[in-house]
Legacy VTK file of the C-alpha trace (Angstrom):
# vtk DataFile Version 3.0
C-alpha trace
ASCII
DATASET POLYDATA
POINTS 206 float
-0.033 0.407 0.088
1.297 3.393 -0.601
0.839 6.321 1.265
1.064 9.530 -0.428
1.989 12.766 1.368
-0.917 15.590 0.507
0.214 18.799 2.352
3.905 18.521 1.037
5.489 18.972 4.603
7.974 16.280 5.631
6.836 14.026 9.061
8.232 15.063 12.654
10.831 12.567 13.375
10.431 11.431 17.048
13.097 12.614 19.273
15.121 11.267 22.303
14.464 12.186 25.634
17.765 13.218 27.589
18.850 10.893 30.369
19.803 13.455 33.332
23.325 13.585 34.265
22.953 13.505 38.259
20.747 9.691 37.246
23.461 8.549 35.374
25.653 9.221 38.322
23.695 7.400 40.534
23.243 4.727 38.517
26.679 4.176 38.377
27.296 4.919 41.866
24.834 2.181 42.654
26.967 -0.682 40.469
30.418 0.221 41.695
28.421 -0.236 45.802
26.865 -3.102 44.869
29.702 -4.454 42.611
32.175 -3.668 46.456
30.251 -5.434 48.106
29.910 -8.477 46.106
34.099 -8.043 45.815
33.817 -7.486 49.901
31.714 -10.724 50.530
33.576 -12.308 47.866
36.949 -11.899 49.552
34.788 -12.907 53.817
33.623 -15.688 52.078
37.089 -16.964 50.697
38.903 -16.044 54.183
36.037 -17.367 56.256
36.468 -20.638 53.739
40.295 -20.360 54.938
39.729 -20.224 58.912
37.012 -23.254 57.974
39.386 -25.340 55.814
42.430 -24.848 58.687
40.177 -25.726 62.101
39.429 -28.861 60.621
42.962 -29.623 60.031
43.876 -28.689 63.213
40.899 -30.849 64.182
41.888 -33.864 62.122
44.955 -33.696 63.687
43.264 -32.840 67.529
42.216 -36.424 66.297
44.161 -38.482 65.734
46.601 -37.601 68.068
44.025 -38.167 70.153
43.146 -41.499 68.821
47.353 -42.283 69.415
47.612 -40.917 73.117
44.114 -43.419 74.185
46.419 -46.703 72.095
48.838 -45.242 74.200
46.767 -45.066 77.511
45.928 -48.929 76.809
49.044 -49.302 76.787
49.826 -48.368 79.931
47.224 -49.599 81.734
48.207 -52.726 80.627
51.209 -52.328 81.784
50.231 -51.122 85.735
48.095 -54.223 85.197
51.089 -56.713 84.670
53.243 -54.687 87.372
50.321 -55.177 89.927
50.116 -58.201 89.411
54.180 -59.407 89.581
54.114 -57.292 92.919
51.661 -59.324 94.626
53.204 -62.902 93.238
56.596 -60.737 95.069
54.459 -59.717 97.985
53.319 -63.421 98.202
56.788 -64.976 98.370
58.435 -62.836 100.119
55.626 -63.082 102.691
56.253 -66.645 102.965
59.988 -66.196 102.292
59.994 -64.643 106.281
57.449 -67.309 107.661
59.695 -70.146 106.893
62.827 -68.585 108.013
63.294 -68.250 111.797
61.309 -71.340 112.027
63.582 -73.745 113.939
64.909 -70.484 115.705
61.306 -69.739 117.143
60.158 -72.623 118.019
64.548 -73.276 120.132
63.189 -69.388 121.873
60.180 -70.038 123.119
61.197 -73.646 124.894
64.236 -71.338 126.544
62.154 -68.972 127.408
59.340 -71.281 128.979
62.028 -73.079 130.533
62.468 -70.301 133.222
59.762 -70.295 134.380
58.444 -73.741 136.159
54.392 -72.643 136.685
53.541 -71.622 133.194
53.005 -73.682 130.294
51.645 -73.274 126.842
48.906 -74.707 125.237
48.849 -72.874 121.557
51.617 -71.323 119.401
50.405 -69.876 116.030
52.619 -67.205 113.510
51.357 -64.596 110.879
53.672 -63.048 109.869
56.289 -61.695 112.044
53.168 -61.910 114.585
53.186 -63.769 116.786
49.971 -65.474 119.200
51.242 -67.245 122.057
48.100 -68.702 124.605
49.040 -70.200 127.848
48.499 -71.375 131.308
50.301 -70.357 134.394
50.486 -70.631 138.094
50.199 -66.800 138.963
49.981 -63.564 137.645
53.413 -63.095 138.501
54.697 -66.156 136.379
52.496 -64.270 133.525
54.664 -61.038 133.986
57.646 -62.978 134.686
57.744 -64.899 131.028
57.243 -61.523 129.525
59.831 -60.364 130.886
62.172 -63.016 130.065
60.586 -62.541 125.731
62.150 -59.338 126.062
65.633 -59.956 127.247
66.076 -62.905 124.937
66.446 -60.623 122.053
63.257 -62.214 119.728
60.887 -60.453 120.583
59.362 -56.721 120.584
56.810 -55.037 121.040
54.937 -57.756 123.107
50.844 -56.730 124.211
48.898 -58.919 126.619
45.993 -59.761 125.332
44.040 -61.885 127.537
44.481 -62.614 131.225
41.748 -64.149 133.073
41.136 -66.875 135.821
41.107 -70.297 134.979
38.055 -72.574 135.753
39.438 -74.870 137.639
37.848 -75.696 140.862
40.978 -77.732 142.068
43.255 -75.190 141.734
44.130 -71.347 141.217
45.653 -71.380 137.340
45.766 -68.058 134.868
45.276 -68.919 132.149
46.801 -65.470 129.318
46.843 -64.550 125.231
49.356 -62.084 124.189
51.006 -61.430 121.106
54.239 -60.447 119.934
56.279 -59.618 117.374
59.683 -62.595 115.929
62.894 -61.387 114.698
64.986 -63.302 113.294
68.139 -64.224 114.778
70.077 -62.442 111.894
68.008 -59.177 112.317
67.864 -59.306 116.106
69.722 -57.866 118.451
71.898 -59.875 121.221
69.803 -60.654 124.383
70.866 -58.651 127.198
72.566 -60.755 130.228
70.880 -62.417 132.721
71.663 -60.058 135.510
73.809 -62.236 138.801
72.222 -62.946 141.981
74.748 -61.356 144.653
76.451 -64.320 146.456
76.145 -64.083 150.105
78.145 -61.679 151.629
81.113 -62.038 153.392
81.909 -62.832 157.212
83.906 -59.688 158.033
LINES 1 207
206 0 1 2 3 4 5 6 7 8 9 10 11 12 13 14 15 16 17 18 19 20 21 22 23 24 25 26 27 28 29 30 31 32 33 34 35 36 37 38 39 40 41 42 43 44 45 46 47 48 49 50 51 52 53 54 55 56 57 58 59 60 61 62 63 64 65 66 67 68 69 70 71 72 73 74 75 76 77 78 79 80 81 82 83 84 85 86 87 88 89 90 91 92 93 94 95 96 97 98 99 100 101 102 103 104 105 106 107 108 109 110 111 112 113 114 115 116 117 118 119 120 121 122 123 124 125 126 127 128 129 130 131 132 133 134 135 136 137 138 139 140 141 142 143 144 145 146 147 148 149 150 151 152 153 154 155 156 157 158 159 160 161 162 163 164 165 166 167 168 169 170 171 172 173 174 175 176 177 178 179 180 181 182 183 184 185 186 187 188 189 190 191 192 193 194 195 196 197 198 199 200 201 202 203 204 205
């Protein structure tokens, strides 16, 4: 279809509106601020990611060290249990050795002390470690006291303690039952016996 201009005038062209400079600057600043903000966020994200990786690596290292320390602790506990078990065995062996050592010497020492008291005899004798429990009967309290003195003088007994002294139920004769504890020291470790004091002789006639 052909259009004919009857007025003989040219058709005016559409004019573009000019964009104000201020709006252009604002747009430019906005874009620049947005770019800077995104840049800072990117840098911060990158730094934070590096910190997370560093912390995670440190956590992994600490976890491995903890696992190694747990293994070492288990080994130490096992060695400690073995040590305690061996120490218990050693203690038992030493205790048996102590109980065996000085058996004959103990009987000799007890016999020597009893033989010096005429009105005293023993009814039982038991030993636990170095502690000796002596049970006997005496004709008087003085006989019991003299027996304790003889035990001390022998040099083989210490820490003597009277556990019980009571009168016997025998109505025909007055007797006293006694129980005492004493620590026995084998002859190799005992102090030399105290000398028995000599009885004074008769005074010479002057």
